[in-house]
All heavy atoms as an XYZ file, in Angstrom:
947
protein
N     146.765    150.812    108.434
C     148.095    151.188    108.931
C     148.281    152.682    109.008
O     149.291    153.142    109.444
C     149.163    150.562    108.027
C     149.316    149.091    108.321
S     150.573    148.256    107.326
C     151.901    149.458    107.296
N     147.289    153.436    108.543
C     147.404    154.909    108.606
C     147.185    155.429    110.033
O     147.477    156.553    110.291
C     146.431    155.597    107.663
O     145.136    155.219    107.971
C     146.770    155.168    106.205
N     146.661    154.607    110.894
C     146.447    155.034    112.294
C     147.753    155.006    113.044
O     148.594    154.182    112.826
C     145.451    154.111    112.950
C     144.038    154.044    112.320
C     143.215    152.962    113.031
C     143.332    155.353    112.403
N     147.909    156.014    113.933
C     149.173    156.111    114.681
C     149.368    154.937    115.620
O     148.483    154.507    116.330
C     149.127    157.389    115.545
C     150.423    157.672    116.217
C     151.405    158.338    115.544
C     150.665    157.341    117.532
C     152.612    158.556    116.158
C     151.821    157.543    118.145
C     152.866    158.216    117.463
N     150.553    154.335    115.560
C     150.918    153.240    116.418
C     150.507    151.838    115.914
O     150.734    150.848    116.540
N     149.877    151.809    114.744
C     149.380    150.559    114.164
C     150.362    150.095    113.130
O     150.466    150.699    112.076
C     147.966    150.686    113.611
C     147.476    149.349    113.061
C     147.002    151.181    114.634
N     151.046    148.968    113.377
C     152.008    148.460    112.408
C     151.404    147.306    111.594
O     150.254    146.998    111.673
N     152.286    146.679    110.830
C     151.864    145.570    110.001
C     151.316    144.438    110.791
O     150.259    143.895    110.444
C     153.081    145.124    109.049
C     152.650    143.934    108.220
C     153.561    146.260    108.180
N     152.023    144.047    111.828
C     151.576    142.938    112.689
C     150.234    143.195    113.347
O     149.365    142.358    113.415
N     150.072    144.474    113.780
C     148.800    144.856    114.440
C     147.670    144.828    113.437
O     146.557    144.299    113.763
C     148.919    146.273    115.040
C     150.014    146.398    116.027
N     150.853    147.476    116.068
C     150.382    145.619    117.051
C     151.686    147.349    117.082
N     151.426    146.159    117.672
N     147.949    145.308    112.213
C     146.905    145.273    111.179
C     146.523    143.888    110.832
O     145.335    143.548    110.688
C     147.429    146.016    109.924
O     147.854    147.367    110.316
C     146.353    146.109    108.874
N     147.493    143.025    110.724
C     147.236    141.619    110.400
C     146.354    140.995    111.469
O     145.341    140.281    111.147
C     148.532    140.836    110.318
O     149.364    141.490    109.321
C     148.295    139.404    109.885
N     146.641    141.188    112.726
C     145.864    140.622    113.827
C     144.453    141.142    113.775
O     143.479    140.413    113.987
C     146.507    140.911    115.192
C     145.710    140.319    116.350
C     145.469    138.841    116.213
O     146.384    138.070    116.022
N     144.221    138.430    116.360
N     144.259    142.421    113.564
C     142.907    143.022    113.496
C     142.117    142.494    112.323
O     140.910    142.253    112.413
C     142.993    144.548    113.489
C     143.470    145.176    114.737
S     142.368    144.898    116.112
C     143.301    143.846    117.181
N     142.804    142.251    111.198
C     142.111    141.675    110.010
C     141.673    140.221    110.304
O     140.575    139.793    109.933
C     143.031    141.694    108.800
C     143.194    143.056    108.138
C     144.260    142.978    107.109
C     141.891    143.509    107.551
N     142.548    139.481    111.020
C     142.185    138.093    111.373
C     140.987    138.082    112.376
O     140.067    137.320    112.188
C     143.395    137.338    112.013
C     142.999    136.124    112.665
C     144.457    137.134    110.950
N     141.013    138.998    113.330
C     139.926    139.118    114.269
C     138.596    139.481    113.607
O     137.538    138.933    113.884
C     140.256    140.128    115.366
O     141.453    139.668    115.997
C     139.164    140.248    116.393
N     138.655    140.443    112.698
C     137.446    140.934    112.052
C     136.915    139.833    111.069
O     135.691    139.759    110.919
C     137.733    142.216    111.253
N     137.776    139.053    110.506
C     137.319    138.069    109.616
C     137.121    138.587    108.186
O     137.343    139.736    107.908
N     136.724    137.680    107.310
C     136.571    137.986    105.914
C     135.455    138.984    105.641
O     135.475    139.832    104.759
C     136.420    136.756    105.117
C     136.411    137.008    103.608
C     136.364    135.668    102.859
O     136.998    134.726    103.250
O     135.556    135.631    101.897
N     134.360    138.866    106.388
C     133.161    139.650    106.144
C     132.958    140.648    107.314
O     132.368    140.265    108.344
C     131.945    138.741    106.002
C     130.710    139.515    105.640
O     130.717    140.708    105.441
N     129.610    138.805    105.596
N     133.440    141.859    107.150
C     133.280    142.843    108.232
C     131.845    143.273    108.455
O     131.461    143.720    109.529
C     134.199    144.100    107.948
C     134.291    145.013    109.130
C     133.606    144.870    106.760
C     135.147    144.510    110.190
N     130.991    142.990    107.475
C     129.558    143.404    107.605
C     128.847    142.580    108.661
O     127.779    142.941    109.153
C     128.873    143.323    106.303
C     129.386    144.388    105.326
C     128.597    144.369    104.063
N     129.156    145.373    103.143
C     129.541    145.126    101.938
N     129.392    143.958    101.407
N     130.028    146.069    101.141
N     129.414    141.409    109.018
C     128.767    140.579    110.081
C     128.880    141.158    111.414
O     128.089    140.850    112.333
C     129.393    139.155    110.078
C     130.737    139.120    110.663
C     131.351    137.713    110.550
N     132.756    137.728    110.994
C     133.188    137.670    112.194
N     132.360    137.528    113.196
N     134.510    137.667    112.466
N     129.802    142.112    111.630
C     129.962    142.780    112.896
C     129.090    144.035    112.816
O     129.328    144.921    112.012
C     131.426    143.169    113.165
C     132.284    141.882    113.144
C     131.594    143.844    114.475
C     133.739    142.148    113.188
N     128.039    144.093    113.662
C     127.017    145.138    113.618
C     127.574    146.562    113.775
O     127.186    147.490    113.071
C     125.951    144.896    114.687
C     125.188    143.641    114.443
C     124.121    143.478    115.552
N     124.632    143.701    116.895
C     125.139    142.762    117.671
N     125.298    141.505    117.172
N     125.585    142.997    118.914
N     128.383    146.785    114.789
C     128.847    148.131    115.075
C     130.161    148.062    115.874
O     130.715    146.990    116.085
C     127.778    148.876    115.873
C     127.306    148.133    117.097
O     128.049    147.302    117.668
N     126.122    148.420    117.561
N     130.654    149.180    116.238
C     131.968    149.264    116.951
C     131.906    148.590    118.350
O     132.821    148.041    118.795
C     132.462    150.711    117.043
C     131.603    151.632    117.834
O     130.433    151.265    118.063
O     132.073    152.713    118.217
N     130.681    148.614    118.959
C     130.567    147.971    120.246
C     130.655    146.424    120.128
O     131.286    145.756    120.949
C     129.216    148.301    120.892
N     130.153    145.890    119.053
C     130.241    144.477    118.786
C     131.714    144.088    118.520
O     132.192    143.018    118.935
C     129.396    144.067    117.610
N     132.429    144.915    117.762
C     133.835    144.690    117.503
C     134.666    144.784    118.821
O     135.535    143.932    119.047
C     134.350    145.673    116.499
C     135.798    145.469    116.131
C     136.169    144.332    115.338
C     136.825    146.306    116.533
C     137.504    144.157    114.993
C     138.146    146.123    116.196
C     138.489    145.024    115.418
N     134.333    145.702    119.650
C     135.022    145.846    120.971
C     134.732    144.560    121.818
O     135.634    144.074    122.497
C     134.566    147.083    121.715
N     133.535    144.074    121.776
C     133.194    142.837    122.468
C     134.012    141.681    121.913
O     134.470    140.814    122.659
C     131.742    142.593    122.399
C     131.273    141.370    123.215
N     131.203    141.368    124.596
C     130.923    140.119    122.801
C     130.823    140.190    124.980
N     130.660    139.398    123.906
N     134.116    141.605    120.588
C     134.841    140.547    119.942
C     136.367    140.607    120.345
O     137.034    139.565    120.542
C     134.727    140.697    118.423
C     135.397    139.673    117.552
C     134.725    138.318    117.765
C     135.276    140.054    116.099
N     136.860    141.800    120.527
C     138.309    141.986    120.969
C     138.481    141.881    122.464
O     139.591    141.833    122.973
C     138.794    143.348    120.508
S     138.940    143.515    118.723
N     137.344    141.858    123.186
C     137.469    141.760    124.660
C     137.810    143.072    125.339
O     138.419    143.056    126.406
N     137.389    144.196    124.727
C     137.714    145.482    125.357
C     136.439    146.239    125.697
O     136.493    147.449    125.899
C     138.661    146.341    124.478
C     140.034    145.724    124.447
C     138.095    146.590    123.128
N     135.312    145.618    125.747
C     134.080    146.287    126.131
C     134.052    146.377    127.604
O     134.458    145.472    128.335
C     132.861    145.530    125.551
C     132.798    144.104    126.006
O     133.872    143.506    126.156
O     131.694    143.642    126.157
N     133.549    147.488    128.145
C     133.567    147.652    129.619
C     132.456    146.849    130.255
O     131.321    146.770    129.755
C     133.290    149.155    129.764
C     132.612    149.563    128.525
C     133.076    148.697    127.405
N     132.782    146.299    131.399
C     131.798    145.564    132.207
C     131.689    146.293    133.561
O     132.701    146.612    134.164
C     132.245    144.096    132.477
C     132.272    143.319    131.161
C     131.374    143.412    133.470
C     132.833    141.997    131.271
N     130.462    146.667    133.957
C     130.374    147.305    135.263
C     130.956    146.477    136.407
O     130.687    145.270    136.482
C     128.851    147.484    135.445
C     128.276    147.309    134.092
C     129.200    146.458    133.349
N     131.753    147.073    137.238
C     132.354    146.371    138.404
C     132.251    147.318    139.599
O     133.211    147.486    140.341
C     133.801    146.034    138.073
N     131.089    147.897    139.779
C     130.902    148.894    140.846
C     130.585    148.123    142.182
O     130.058    147.015    142.222
C     129.713    149.791    140.520
O     129.974    150.446    139.276
N     130.894    148.831    143.202
C     130.637    148.327    144.549
C     130.357    149.512    145.492
O     131.193    150.366    145.646
C     131.867    147.526    145.060
O     131.691    147.179    146.422
N     129.156    149.510    146.066
C     128.806    150.582    146.946
C     128.743    151.892    146.230
O     128.086    152.048    145.172
N     129.478    152.900    146.714
C     129.499    154.214    146.096
C     130.538    154.306    144.990
O     130.551    155.334    144.256
C     129.721    155.265    147.111
C     128.597    155.441    148.157
C     128.904    156.519    149.117
C     127.769    156.647    150.120
N     128.019    157.763    151.110
N     131.381    153.322    144.870
C     132.427    153.345    143.813
C     131.851    152.884    142.535
O     131.294    151.811    142.410
C     133.617    152.404    144.221
O     134.059    152.792    145.521
C     134.706    152.440    143.218
N     131.975    153.718    141.475
C     131.494    153.405    140.137
C     132.701    153.191    139.235
O     133.516    154.140    139.026
C     130.569    154.483    139.573
C     130.120    154.147    138.184
C     129.403    154.710    140.447
N     132.889    151.956    138.774
C     133.996    151.716    137.839
C     133.635    150.586    136.872
O     132.590    149.959    137.014
C     135.292    151.391    138.634
C     135.182    150.101    139.447
C     136.476    149.859    140.270
N     136.406    148.594    140.895
C     136.762    147.463    140.337
N     137.257    147.453    139.113
N     136.672    146.328    140.989
N     134.508    150.403    135.898
C     134.314    149.340    134.869
C     135.609    148.546    134.799
O     136.720    149.007    135.195
C     133.943    149.974    133.586
C     132.654    150.615    133.516
N     132.519    151.936    133.927
C     131.476    150.184    133.164
C     131.285    152.319    133.800
N     130.579    151.269    133.345
N     135.491    147.402    134.289
C     136.670    146.539    133.996
C     136.540    146.018    132.617
O     135.466    146.040    132.016
C     136.850    145.426    134.977
C     135.762    144.389    134.996
C     136.044    143.343    136.060
N     134.945    142.405    136.135
C     134.847    141.345    135.324
N     135.778    141.087    134.437
N     133.843    140.495    135.397
N     137.592    145.429    132.043
C     137.571    144.820    130.755
C     136.909    143.471    130.763
O     136.979    142.766    131.801
C     138.983    144.705    130.159
C     139.591    145.971    129.661
C     140.976    145.688    129.140
C     138.781    146.636    128.621
N     136.296    143.158    129.653
C     135.705    141.805    129.478
C     136.835    140.772    129.444
O     137.727    140.944    128.626
C     134.896    141.808    128.209
C     134.183    140.515    127.985
O     134.338    139.554    128.720
N     133.340    140.521    126.988
N     136.824    139.746    130.289
C     137.886    138.760    130.222
C     137.773    137.841    129.038
O     138.659    137.048    128.746
C     137.713    137.983    131.513
C     136.300    138.165    131.891
C     135.902    139.492    131.364
N     136.660    137.885    128.323
C     136.452    137.052    127.130
C     136.986    137.714    125.904
O     137.762    138.664    125.952
N     136.626    137.218    124.809
C     137.001    137.808    123.490
C     138.317    137.229    123.020
O     138.953    136.362    123.626
N     138.759    137.756    121.890
C     140.011    137.324    121.279
C     141.196    137.931    122.060
O     141.409    139.132    122.032
C     140.005    137.810    119.795
C     141.212    137.281    119.034
O     142.146    136.676    119.665
O     141.253    137.473    117.829
N     141.945    137.103    122.721
C     143.029    137.588    123.596
C     144.168    138.145    122.768
O     144.862    139.087    123.192
C     143.560    136.481    124.499
C     142.524    135.818    125.376
C     141.568    136.829    126.061
N     142.239    137.738    126.968
C     141.725    138.901    127.326
N     140.545    139.250    126.958
N     142.395    139.713    128.148
N     144.363    137.625    121.589
C     145.431    138.170    120.663
C     145.070    139.619    120.275
O     145.940    140.486    120.197
C     145.681    137.278    119.458
C     146.315    135.958    119.868
O     147.033    135.890    120.871
O     146.033    134.956    119.179
N     143.830    139.828    119.908
C     143.376    141.189    119.538
C     143.482    142.106    120.725
O     143.911    143.267    120.589
C     141.938    141.107    119.023
N     143.156    141.622    121.937
C     143.287    142.438    123.096
C     144.677    142.836    123.337
O     145.036    143.966    123.687
C     142.689    141.696    124.292
C     142.498    142.591    125.515
O     143.409    143.345    125.951
N     141.324    142.541    126.112
N     145.605    141.880    123.178
C     147.031    142.155    123.387
C     147.507    143.161    122.322
O     148.303    144.058    122.678
C     147.828    140.837    123.208
O     149.162    141.068    123.289
N     147.035    143.027    121.121
C     147.402    143.980    120.066
C     146.951    145.393    120.426
O     147.680    146.347    120.267
C     146.799    143.544    118.715
O     147.340    142.277    118.378
C     147.141    144.494    117.617
N     145.714    145.530    120.876
C     145.206    146.831    121.283
C     145.981    147.401    122.443
O     146.199    148.618    122.475
C     143.712    146.710    121.621
C     142.763    146.452    120.445
C     141.346    146.171    120.954
C     142.774    147.617    119.480
N     146.397    146.560    123.346
C     147.216    146.984    124.502
C     148.552    147.553    123.949
O     149.008    148.622    124.463
C     147.426    145.881    125.490
C     148.223    146.272    126.681
N     147.638    146.930    127.730
C     149.563    146.189    126.955
C     148.583    147.167    128.615
N     149.746    146.741    128.183
N     149.164    146.887    123.040
C     150.506    147.358    122.539
C     150.359    148.674    121.797
O     151.175    149.569    121.893
C     151.111    146.335    121.616
C     151.554    145.055    122.323
S     152.606    145.359    123.730
C     153.984    146.183    122.964
N     149.218    148.847    121.052
C     148.954    150.122    120.358
C     148.782    151.195    121.402
O     149.336    152.303    121.233
C     147.758    149.996    119.427
C     148.049    148.994    118.286
C     147.409    151.329    118.846
C     146.815    148.602    117.485
N     148.068    150.961    122.463
C     147.828    151.906    123.504
C     149.137    152.346    124.178
O     149.384    153.557    124.419
C     146.842    151.396    124.544
N     149.982    151.348    124.423
C     151.290    151.658    125.048
C     152.160    152.534    124.108
O     152.801    153.483    124.558
C     152.030    150.347    125.412
C     153.460    150.605    125.805
C     151.310    149.648    126.544
N     152.169    152.199    122.806
C     152.938    153.016    121.874
C     152.387    154.449    121.844
O     153.168    155.419    121.844
C     152.909    152.371    120.439
C     153.374    153.318    119.363
C     153.666    151.091    120.431
N     151.066    154.566    121.816
C     150.476    155.888    121.785
C     150.781    156.709    123.077
O     151.020    157.885    123.017
C     149.005    155.822    121.531
C     148.647    155.477    120.133
C     147.215    155.518    119.870
N     146.865    155.190    118.523
C     145.643    155.346    117.996
N     144.660    155.820    118.716
N     145.440    155.021    116.744
N     150.720    156.009    124.207
C     151.076    156.699    125.441
C     152.495    157.180    125.459
O     152.847    158.212    126.072
C     150.839    155.778    126.666
C     149.424    155.661    127.096
C     149.269    154.528    128.179
C     148.884    156.949    127.658
N     153.371    156.449    124.807
C     154.764    156.792    124.760
C     155.130    157.929    123.793
O     155.883    158.834    124.106
C     155.597    155.548    124.459
C     157.038    155.821    124.232
C     157.838    155.307    125.342
N     159.238    155.720    125.136
C     160.208    155.131    125.743
N     159.960    154.164    126.589
N     161.459    155.546    125.552
N     154.471    157.851    122.585
C     154.933    158.763    121.520
C     153.900    159.782    121.032
O     154.275    160.676    120.294
C     155.351    157.915    120.305
C     156.538    157.036    120.610
C     156.399    155.699    120.740
C     157.803    157.564    120.741
C     157.465    154.881    121.058
C     158.881    156.778    121.030
C     158.722    155.416    121.179
O     159.809    154.660    121.458
N     152.653    159.732    121.446
C     151.671    160.616    120.969
C     151.324    161.636    122.060
O     150.801    161.310    123.132
C     150.382    159.856    120.579
S     149.056    160.918    119.936
N     151.575    162.904    121.751
C     151.338    163.994    122.768
C     149.854    164.097    123.072
O     149.485    164.359    124.240
C     151.863    165.330    122.234
N     149.002    163.939    122.093
C     147.554    164.002    122.315
C     147.077    162.891    123.274
O     146.255    163.178    124.162
C     146.866    163.884    120.993
C     145.439    164.248    120.989
C     144.893    164.316    119.626
N     143.586    163.655    119.611
C     142.973    163.178    118.552
N     143.541    163.173    117.403
N     141.788    162.660    118.691
N     147.601    161.731    123.105
C     147.216    160.593    123.963
C     147.724    160.836    125.437
O     147.081    160.565    126.394
C     147.752    159.286    123.433
O     147.252    159.112    122.069
C     147.313    158.094    124.259
N     148.968    161.334    125.501
C     149.539    161.658    126.853
C     148.688    162.724    127.560
O     148.479    162.628    128.756
C     150.994    162.084    126.734
C     151.931    160.925    126.524
C     153.371    161.379    126.765
N     153.757    162.531    126.005
C     154.479    162.479    124.881
N     154.868    161.312    124.393
N     154.831    163.566    124.270
N     148.228    163.712    126.809
C     147.370    164.760    127.434
C     146.048    164.123    127.858
O     145.574    164.491    128.937
C     147.125    165.864    126.397
N     145.504    163.272    127.058
C     144.265    162.559    127.438
C     144.460    161.769    128.741
O     143.634    161.818    129.642
C     143.789    161.663    126.343
C     142.663    160.749    126.678
C     141.379    161.213    126.778
C     142.918    159.445    127.023
C     140.336    160.419    127.132
C     141.898    158.574    127.379
C     140.586    159.043    127.481
O     139.614    158.233    127.810
N     145.557    161.016    128.765
C     145.837    160.187    129.963
C     146.026    161.060    131.183
O     145.533    160.718    132.279
C     147.080    159.320    129.716
N     146.754    162.148    131.026
C     146.948    163.041    132.187
C     145.621    163.612    132.682
O     145.390    163.692    133.889
C     147.940    164.174    131.800
N     144.759    164.004    131.759
C     143.456    164.509    132.153
C     142.647    163.464    132.873
O     142.027    163.734    133.893
C     142.702    165.003    130.897
C     141.411    165.721    131.225
C     140.660    166.251    130.009
N     139.996    165.106    129.374
C     140.159    164.745    128.132
N     141.017    165.366    127.328
N     139.512    163.751    127.604
N     142.610    162.212    132.366
C     141.845    161.149    133.010
C     142.458    160.792    134.373
O     141.709    160.451    135.290
C     141.800    159.924    132.094
C     141.022    160.136    130.827
C     139.582    160.579    131.042
N     138.827    159.597    131.720
C     137.772    158.967    131.264
N     137.356    159.216    130.042
N     137.103    158.095    131.979
N     143.730    160.857    134.554
C     144.392    160.577    135.798
C     144.017    161.627    136.814
O     143.789    161.349    137.990
C     145.926    160.517    135.689
C     146.433    159.231    135.023
C     147.935    159.411    134.702
C     146.211    158.029    135.867
N     143.885    162.904    136.388
C     143.435    163.991    137.247
C     141.990    163.763    137.704
O     141.613    164.218    138.771
C     143.609    165.320    136.588
C     145.055    165.819    136.477
C     145.192    167.068    135.713
O     144.115    167.731    135.365
O     146.297    167.459    135.402
N     141.223    163.187    136.846
C     139.783    162.867    137.143
C     139.653    161.778    138.192
O     138.589    161.516    138.689
C     139.037    162.502    135.898
C     138.843    163.630    134.911
C     138.208    163.208    133.622
O     137.889    161.968    133.480
O     138.078    164.009    132.741
N     140.770    161.091    138.502
C     140.737    160.056    139.535
C     140.773    158.643    138.998
O     140.695    157.695    139.802
N     140.946    158.462    137.729
C     141.086    157.063    137.205
C     142.484    156.562    137.432
O     143.457    157.378    137.469
C     140.777    157.072    135.682
C     139.361    157.344    135.247
C     139.303    157.306    133.753
C     138.387    156.340    135.833
N     142.646    155.278    137.590
C     143.947    154.665    137.654
C     144.557    154.526    136.298
O     143.853    154.653    135.301
C     143.863    153.340    138.415
O     143.197    152.401    137.576
N     145.878    154.291    136.256
C     146.488    154.090    134.978
C     145.924    152.903    134.219
O     145.745    152.925    133.019
C     147.998    153.882    135.133
C     148.733    153.888    133.830
C     150.222    153.928    134.026
C     150.869    154.004    132.640
N     152.328    154.089    132.717
N     145.556    151.830    134.950
C     144.913    150.675    134.339
C     143.584    151.044    133.659
O     143.260    150.572    132.610
C     144.734    149.637    135.411
C     144.272    148.309    134.942
C     144.151    147.375    136.077
N     144.315    146.013    135.611
C     144.489    144.978    136.369
N     144.559    145.108    137.679
N     144.573    143.763    135.893
N     142.815    151.888    134.368
C     141.505    152.309    133.830
C     141.702    153.222    132.591
O     140.888    153.160    131.633
C     140.679    152.999    134.881
C     140.233    152.032    135.986
C     139.583    152.736    137.142
O     139.976    153.864    137.489
O     138.635    152.169    137.685
N     142.722    154.028    132.605
C     142.994    154.893    131.442
C     143.358    154.035    130.251
O     142.880    154.300    129.144
C     144.134    155.901    131.773
C     144.641    156.632    130.543
C     143.719    156.857    132.835
N     144.163    153.026    130.470
C     144.540    152.121    129.353
C     143.281    151.389    128.867
O     143.098    151.169    127.625
C     145.614    151.151    129.762
C     146.906    151.927    129.937
C     145.806    150.019    128.751
C     148.095    151.109    130.465
N     142.381    151.016    129.718
C     141.090    150.373    129.354
C     140.298    151.308    128.389
O     139.860    150.906    127.340
C     140.229    150.042    130.552
C     138.886    149.459    130.151
C     137.927    149.397    131.334
N     137.679    150.637    131.958
C     136.800    151.579    131.501
N     136.208    151.364    130.344
N     136.660    152.666    132.155
N     140.217    152.624    128.770
C     139.532    153.582    127.971
C     140.217    153.743    126.617
O     139.546    153.821    125.571
C     139.478    154.905    128.680
S     138.461    154.912    130.169
N     141.530    153.793    126.624
C     142.295    153.937    125.369
C     142.032    152.728    124.474
O     141.908    152.908    123.226
C     143.790    154.065    125.641
C     144.259    155.442    126.065
C     145.747    155.319    126.492
C     144.088    156.422    124.942
N     142.053    151.540    125.022
C     141.872    150.351    124.198
C     140.490    150.351    123.520
O     140.352    149.994    122.304
C     142.022    149.100    125.067
C     143.490    148.793    125.391
C     143.638    147.869    126.560
C     143.430    146.441    126.188
N     143.818    145.508    127.279
N     139.480    150.833    124.239
C     138.145    150.920    123.660
C     138.134    151.944    122.511
O     137.551    151.741    121.429
C     137.139    151.251    124.737
C     135.703    151.433    124.238
C     135.167    150.092    123.681
N     133.939    150.281    122.941
C     132.689    150.177    123.476
N     132.612    149.985    124.767
N     131.671    150.347    122.716
N     138.786    153.087    122.744
C     138.810    154.136    121.714
C     139.557    153.659    120.508
O     139.120    153.846    119.375
C     139.522    155.325    122.312
C     139.704    156.470    121.308
C     138.603    157.249    120.910
C     140.920    156.716    120.776
C     138.759    158.292    120.014
C     141.066    157.764    119.856
C     140.039    158.530    119.470
O     140.182    159.534    118.576
N     140.679    152.926    120.684
C     141.466    152.397    119.597
C     140.628    151.348    118.814
O     140.666    151.314    117.576
C     142.782    151.851    120.042
C     143.648    152.981    120.580
C     143.515    151.105    118.955
C     144.857    152.519    121.429
N     139.867    150.512    119.511
C     139.034    149.531    118.882
C     138.028    150.194    117.938
O     137.741    149.733    116.851
C     138.353    148.665    119.906
N     137.471    151.314    118.422
C     136.477    152.067    117.625
C     137.174    152.582    116.329
O     136.588    152.483    115.244
C     135.935    153.246    118.382
C     134.887    152.926    119.331
C     134.195    154.233    119.881
N     133.682    153.959    121.167
C     134.073    154.546    122.283
N     134.968    155.479    122.279
N     133.526    154.254    123.415
N     138.369    153.122    116.456
C     139.041    153.662    115.319
C     139.419    152.592    114.340
O     139.197    152.748    113.124
C     140.395    154.330    115.731
C     140.246    155.672    116.343
C     141.631    156.267    116.569
O     142.563    155.568    116.945
N     141.745    157.614    116.370
N     139.861    151.458    114.828
C     140.224    150.345    113.910
C     139.002    149.775    113.254
O     139.049    149.490    112.067
C     141.031    149.259    114.730
C     142.405    149.808    115.093
C     141.105    147.987    113.923
C     143.177    148.858    115.933
N     137.884    149.608    113.967
C     136.686    149.145    113.351
C     136.240    150.015    112.173
O     135.927    149.532    111.065
C     135.549    149.028    114.386
C     134.232    148.677    113.744
C     133.978    147.351    113.313
C     133.254    149.588    113.540
C     132.745    147.007    112.744
C     132.039    149.290    112.965
C     131.819    147.985    112.568
O     130.590    147.639    111.957
N     136.250    151.279    112.427
C     135.852    152.263    111.389
C     136.789    152.170    110.173
O     136.321    152.129    109.026
C     135.879    153.658    111.952
C     135.396    154.741    110.973
C     135.434    156.090    111.594
C     135.092    157.128    110.562
N     135.264    158.495    111.031
N     138.086    152.066    110.408
C     139.064    151.995    109.335
C     138.897    150.681    108.549
O     138.936    150.667    107.311
C     140.460    152.143    109.882
N     138.739    149.558    109.299
C     138.597    148.283    108.605
C     137.288    148.242    107.799
O     137.303    147.727    106.654
C     138.527    147.133    109.623
C     139.821    146.733    110.297
C     139.575    145.661    111.407
C     140.831    146.257    109.311
N     136.257    148.729    108.290
C     134.994    148.751    107.622
C     135.069    149.568    106.286
O     134.589    149.136    105.262
C     133.904    149.282    108.493
C     132.505    149.180    107.870
C     131.454    149.058    108.917
N     130.171    148.987    108.300
C     129.439    147.893    108.222
N     129.873    146.777    108.705
N     128.278    147.898    107.627
N     135.703    150.717    106.388
C     135.854    151.547    105.208
C     136.693    150.848    104.165
O     136.382    150.801    102.977
C     136.476    152.901    105.583
C     135.555    153.824    106.307
C     136.223    155.097    106.807
O     137.453    155.270    106.544
O     135.560    155.952    107.462
N     137.863    150.302    104.618
C     138.789    149.681    103.664
C     138.207    148.399    103.063
O     138.245    148.202    101.894
C     140.109    149.320    104.403
C     140.896    150.558    104.743
O     140.536    151.682    104.233
O     141.829    150.433    105.500
N     137.624    147.550    103.882
C     137.143    146.254    103.335
C     135.850    146.456    102.527
O     135.644    145.734    101.539
C     136.862    145.283    104.477
C     138.153    144.782    105.207
C     137.769    143.879    106.346
C     139.061    144.070    104.229
N     135.047    147.437    102.866
C     133.869    147.712    102.018
C     134.281    148.307    100.706
O     133.676    148.021     99.684
C     132.913    148.644    102.789
S     132.029    147.788    104.135
N     135.341    149.120    100.687
C     135.846    149.699     99.422
C     136.376    148.549     98.541
O     136.140    148.534     97.337
C     136.968    150.734     99.735
O     136.431    151.731    100.608
C     137.405    151.377     98.446
N     137.083    147.625     99.131
C     137.643    146.493     98.375
C     136.499    145.607     97.841
O     136.621    145.087     96.711
C     138.583    145.673     99.231
C     139.953    146.268     99.513
C     140.705    145.387    100.472
C     140.731    146.459     98.270
N     135.455    145.432     98.607
C     134.371    144.572     98.148
C     133.608    145.140     96.974
O     133.068    144.454     96.155
C     133.429    144.314     99.325
N     133.556    146.499     96.874
C     132.867    147.152     95.755
C     133.614    147.034     94.490
O     133.004    147.054     93.415
C     132.642    148.616     96.161
C     131.658    148.821     97.295
C     131.592    150.281     97.706
O     132.285    151.100     97.146
O     130.777    150.560     98.629
N     134.930    146.907     94.555
C     135.732    146.845     93.318
C     135.931    145.475     92.809
O     135.563    144.488     93.291
C     137.116    147.447     93.504
O     137.827    146.778     94.576
C     137.047    148.916     93.853
């Protein structure tokens, strides 16, 4: 819950998604795949783009989306990132996709640290 925009309900959902044994998830990419926020190539011709994986835990994906929306609204650093990515030519939908993946990485790292610390005690 120390991460910006992550409330009690969001933390609970991420704990449910991660499960009791966080060590079973190899890395942050596997956690992103579990949440359904890993990028899938969706390129056509000269256009290079990605889309979100339609699989995964939809509740976790929804939670990551809500965190991204909160950060876009209240975090100046996230707004600056979004503005920069929009200038690069990404759509708002693609910017949110990138944010969700970044947030999934942050949450995985925090969960792994917290749950491993609890397991040692």
